[in-house]
C-alpha positions as CSV (number, residue, x, y, z in Angstrom):
1,X,-66.9,-15.9,62.7
2,X,-70.0,-14.2,62.7
3,X,-73.3,-15.5,64.4
4,X,-75.1,-16.0,61.0
5,X,-72.2,-17.8,59.7
6,X,-72.2,-20.4,62.8
7,X,-76.0,-20.7,62.0
8,X,-75.7,-21.1,58.4
9,X,-73.1,-23.8,59.1
10,X,-75.6,-25.8,61.6
11,X,-78.4,-25.6,59.1
12,X,-76.2,-27.0,56.5
13,X,-74.8,-29.5,58.7
14,X,-78.5,-31.0,59.5
15,X,-79.2,-31.1,55.8
16,X,-76.1,-33.0,55.1
17,X,-76.8,-35.1,57.6
18,X,-80.3,-36.0,56.9
19,X,-79.1,-36.6,53.1
20,X,-77.9,-40.2,54.7
21,X,-74.6,-39.7,52.7
22,X,-76.0,-39.4,49.5
23,X,-74.1,-38.4,46.5
24,X,-73.7,-34.3,46.8
25,X,-75.5,-33.4,43.7
26,X,-76.4,-30.1,43.5
27,X,-74.1,-28.7,46.4
28,X,-71.1,-26.4,45.8
29,X,-68.4,-28.4,45.1
30,X,-66.3,-27.8,48.3
31,X,-69.1,-26.2,50.4
32,X,-70.4,-29.3,52.0
33,X,-66.8,-30.6,52.9
34,X,-66.5,-27.3,54.4
35,X,-69.2,-27.2,56.7
36,X,-68.8,-30.8,58.1
37,X,-64.8,-30.2,58.6
38,X,-65.7,-27.0,60.4
39,X,-68.2,-29.0,62.9
40,X,-65.7,-31.5,63.3
41,X,-62.8,-29.2,63.9
42,X,-65.5,-27.4,66.7
43,X,-65.8,-30.8,68.2
44,X,-62.4,-31.8,68.6
45,X,-61.7,-28.5,70.3
46,X,-64.8,-28.0,72.5
47,X,-66.0,-31.8,72.6
48,X,-69.4,-31.1,71.5
49,X,-70.9,-34.7,70.6
50,X,-71.1,-38.1,72.5
51,X,-69.0,-40.6,70.5
52,X,-71.6,-42.0,68.3
53,X,-72.5,-38.8,67.1
54,X,-68.7,-37.9,66.6
55,X,-68.1,-41.0,64.7
56,X,-70.9,-40.4,62.7
57,X,-69.7,-36.9,61.7
58,X,-66.4,-38.0,61.2
59,X,-67.5,-40.8,58.4
60,X,-69.7,-38.0,56.9
61,X,-67.0,-35.6,56.3
62,X,-65.0,-38.5,55.0
63,X,-67.9,-38.9,52.4
64,X,-68.3,-35.5,51.3
65,X,-64.2,-35.2,50.8
66,X,-64.6,-37.8,48.3
67,X,-67.7,-36.5,46.7
68,X,-65.8,-33.1,46.4
69,X,-62.9,-35.1,44.6
70,X,-65.6,-36.8,42.0
71,X,-67.0,-33.3,41.5
72,X,-63.8,-32.1,40.2
73,X,-62.0,-30.7,43.3
74,X,-58.2,-31.2,43.7
75,X,-56.6,-32.8,46.8
76,X,-55.3,-29.2,47.0
77,X,-58.4,-27.3,46.9
78,X,-59.6,-29.7,49.8
79,X,-56.5,-29.3,52.0
80,X,-56.9,-25.4,51.6
81,X,-60.9,-25.9,52.4
82,X,-59.8,-28.2,55.4
83,X,-57.5,-25.6,56.8
84,X,-60.0,-22.9,56.2
85,X,-62.4,-24.8,58.4
86,X,-60.2,-25.6,61.0
87,X,-58.9,-21.8,61.5
88,X,-62.6,-20.6,61.8
89,X,-63.4,-22.9,64.2
90,X,-60.2,-21.9,66.3
91,X,-61.6,-18.6,66.2
92,X,-64.9,-19.7,68.1
93,X,-65.2,-19.5,71.7
94,X,-66.8,-23.1,72.9
95,X,-68.8,-20.8,75.0
96,X,-70.6,-19.1,72.0
97,X,-74.1,-19.3,72.3
98,X,-74.6,-20.3,68.4
99,X,-72.0,-23.2,68.9
100,X,-74.5,-24.5,71.3
101,X,-77.2,-24.5,68.3
102,X,-75.0,-26.3,66.2
103,X,-74.4,-29.0,68.9
104,X,-78.1,-29.5,69.3
105,X,-79.0,-29.6,65.5
106,X,-76.2,-32.0,64.6
107,X,-76.7,-34.1,67.2
108,X,-80.2,-34.6,66.6
109,X,-79.7,-35.0,62.7
110,X,-76.7,-37.7,63.2
111,X,-78.3,-39.5,66.3
112,X,-80.7,-41.1,63.9
113,X,-77.9,-41.4,61.5
114,X,-75.5,-43.3,63.8
115,X,-78.3,-45.7,64.1
116,X,-78.6,-46.9,60.8
117,X,-77.9,-50.4,60.3
118,X,-76.9,-50.7,56.7
119,X,-75.6,-48.1,54.2
120,X,-74.3,-48.3,50.5
121,X,-71.6,-45.7,49.6
122,X,-71.7,-45.3,45.7
123,X,-68.4,-44.4,43.8
124,X,-67.9,-43.7,40.2
125,X,-68.3,-47.1,39.2
126,X,-68.9,-49.3,42.1
127,X,-70.1,-49.2,45.7
128,X,-69.2,-50.4,49.1
129,X,-71.9,-51.5,50.9
130,X,-71.6,-51.7,54.9
131,X,-73.5,-53.6,57.4
132,X,-73.7,-53.1,61.0
133,X,-76.1,-55.8,62.2
134,X,-75.0,-57.9,64.5
135,X,-74.9,-61.8,63.3
136,X,-73.9,-65.2,65.3
137,X,-71.8,-66.2,62.2
138,X,-69.2,-64.7,60.1
139,X,-70.6,-61.8,58.0
140,X,-69.4,-59.0,55.6
141,X,-69.4,-56.0,57.4
142,X,-68.2,-54.0,54.3
143,X,-67.8,-55.3,50.9
144,X,-67.3,-54.7,47.2
145,X,-68.1,-57.3,44.6
146,X,-66.3,-58.0,41.4
147,X,-65.2,-60.8,39.0
148,X,-62.2,-62.3,37.8
149,X,-63.7,-64.3,34.6
150,X,-66.3,-66.1,35.5
151,X,-65.7,-66.5,39.2
152,X,-66.9,-64.0,41.9
153,X,-64.6,-62.0,44.0
154,X,-65.8,-60.3,47.1
155,X,-63.4,-57.9,49.3
156,X,-63.8,-55.5,52.2
157,X,-64.0,-56.3,56.1
158,X,-65.3,-59.7,57.3
159,X,-66.1,-60.3,61.2
160,X,-66.1,-63.3,62.6
161,X,-68.9,-64.6,64.9
162,X,-67.0,-63.2,67.9
163,X,-66.7,-59.8,65.9
164,X,-63.3,-59.8,65.3
165,X,-63.0,-57.8,61.8
166,X,-60.2,-58.6,58.9
167,X,-59.6,-57.2,55.5
168,X,-60.5,-60.3,53.2
169,X,-61.1,-61.4,50.0
170,X,-63.3,-64.2,49.1
171,X,-63.0,-65.9,45.7
172,X,-64.8,-69.3,44.4
173,X,-63.0,-70.6,41.3
174,X,-64.3,-73.1,39.0
175,X,-62.2,-75.4,37.4
176,X,-58.8,-74.0,38.7
177,X,-56.2,-75.4,41.0
178,X,-55.9,-73.4,44.4
179,X,-53.9,-70.0,44.4
180,X,-50.7,-70.1,46.5
181,X,-50.6,-66.4,47.1
182,X,-53.1,-63.3,46.9
183,X,-52.2,-59.8,46.7
184,X,-53.6,-56.4,46.5
185,X,-51.9,-54.0,43.9
186,X,-52.6,-50.1,44.2
187,X,-50.8,-46.8,43.6
188,X,-48.0,-45.9,46.1
189,X,-48.5,-42.6,47.2
190,X,-44.7,-42.1,48.0
191,X,-43.8,-42.9,44.3
192,X,-46.5,-41.4,42.9
193,X,-48.0,-38.5,45.1
194,X,-51.2,-37.9,43.0
195,X,-53.6,-40.3,41.2
196,X,-53.4,-41.0,37.7
197,X,-56.4,-40.0,35.8
198,X,-57.4,-39.7,32.4
199,X,-58.6,-36.9,30.5
200,X,-62.1,-37.7,31.5
201,X,-61.2,-38.0,35.1
202,X,-61.5,-41.7,35.6
203,X,-58.9,-43.1,37.7
204,X,-56.3,-45.6,36.4
205,X,-53.1,-47.3,37.9
206,X,-49.9,-46.0,37.4
207,X,-46.7,-47.7,36.0
208,X,-45.7,-51.2,37.8
209,X,-42.8,-48.7,39.1
210,X,-45.3,-46.8,41.2
211,X,-47.5,-49.2,42.8
212,X,-47.5,-50.9,46.0
213,X,-48.5,-54.4,46.9
214,X,-49.7,-55.8,49.8
215,X,-49.7,-59.6,50.1
216,X,-52.2,-61.9,51.8
217,X,-51.3,-62.9,55.4
218,X,-53.4,-66.3,55.1
219,X,-56.1,-68.6,53.8
220,X,-58.6,-70.6,54.6
221,X,-62.0,-72.1,53.4
222,X,-64.9,-69.5,53.3
223,X,-67.5,-69.7,55.5
224,X,-71.1,-70.3,53.6
225,X,-72.5,-67.0,55.1
226,X,-70.1,-64.9,53.4
227,X,-70.1,-66.9,50.1
228,X,-71.9,-65.2,46.9
229,X,-75.4,-66.6,46.9
230,X,-75.6,-69.8,44.7
231,X,-72.0,-70.6,45.8
232,X,-71.4,-73.6,47.8
233,X,-67.3,-73.2,48.2
234,X,-64.8,-70.7,48.4
235,X,-61.6,-69.4,50.0
236,X,-61.1,-66.6,52.3
237,X,-57.6,-64.5,51.8
238,X,-56.9,-62.4,54.9
239,X,-54.7,-59.0,54.7
240,X,-53.0,-57.5,57.4
241,X,-54.4,-54.2,58.7
242,X,-52.1,-52.1,56.6
243,X,-53.8,-53.2,53.5
244,X,-56.7,-51.1,55.2
245,X,-55.0,-48.2,56.3
246,X,-53.5,-48.0,52.5
247,X,-56.9,-48.1,50.9
248,X,-57.9,-45.3,53.0
249,X,-55.7,-43.3,51.6
250,X,-56.3,-43.5,48.2
251,X,-58.2,-41.3,45.9
252,X,-61.8,-42.4,45.8
253,X,-61.6,-42.5,41.6
254,X,-58.9,-44.7,41.9
255,X,-59.0,-48.5,40.9
256,X,-56.9,-51.2,42.6
257,X,-56.5,-55.0,42.2
258,X,-57.1,-58.2,43.7
259,X,-54.5,-60.6,42.0
260,X,-54.4,-64.6,42.5
261,X,-51.2,-66.1,41.7
262,X,-50.8,-69.7,40.6
263,X,-48.1,-72.2,40.5
264,X,-48.1,-72.5,36.4
265,X,-47.2,-68.7,36.4
266,X,-50.7,-67.2,35.5
267,X,-52.5,-64.5,37.8
268,X,-56.4,-63.8,37.8
269,X,-57.1,-60.4,38.3
270,X,-60.5,-58.7,39.8
271,X,-60.5,-54.9,39.7
272,X,-61.7,-53.1,42.4
273,X,-62.9,-49.0,43.2
274,X,-61.1,-47.1,46.1
275,X,-64.2,-45.2,46.0
276,X,-65.4,-44.2,49.6
277,X,-63.6,-46.9,51.5
278,X,-62.6,-44.7,54.5
279,X,-66.1,-43.4,54.6
280,X,-67.6,-46.7,54.8
281,X,-64.8,-47.7,57.2
282,X,-65.7,-45.1,59.7
283,X,-69.3,-46.1,59.4
284,X,-68.6,-49.7,60.4
285,X,-66.5,-48.5,63.2
286,X,-69.4,-47.1,64.8
287,X,-70.2,-50.5,65.9
288,X,-72.9,-53.3,65.8
289,X,-76.4,-52.6,66.4
């Protein structure tokens, strides 16, 4: 890789970092993703960054991946882009002086980003809200809000008072009996390799035969600190870690459902968007502040 190319990537990476993961409006569809993927691959080869900066860069790379998909790139496009970025990084010597420029500029840009306590990750129709502030009571680390009928449903990662996180859904039903089970319903990539998109590029669930279900692993009364404002009671339904891994693998344009099952055979459904769950989760993984 020529020196000028490395310098250009350094500058682009710094601008991308200072955007604090803002939507990539005005950027080339895959250009930002290529630049971040190159710097990340160079780090994996040469250990350029301390852990907080590397974690921030990983989250930013995932966000650029989602932004490119929403801008019209295909997964095949991005696979090729990532392959090119890794190949370019493999050609660069870890002793290349321009790589030092990349390291210093990206470190300076992402150090402040890594200290950011809260961040929103907008999607097509919904957003994930991340919170890294320490708390002495249970708190949402990552959440997206929805409704089923008139009842609010919040879904994401809840941290208990000891900081242990669990994928959870919190619901406050009014005038209904308690559900006996809750499940996440999403596309199963092993049965439908690509997301189902409408002609307008909006994600939709595939037929039932190509869906995956993740069942809840337990329930308890919701702590007041994680209830929707104005609600005084609710239930927390916890899911296994496999649910988070499955959601992180979805296309950001895809919906998924949280379904509450009742003994009379009825089902209450809340709709969510995968969005930048993977990037937001990586941001939360940087730790509390």
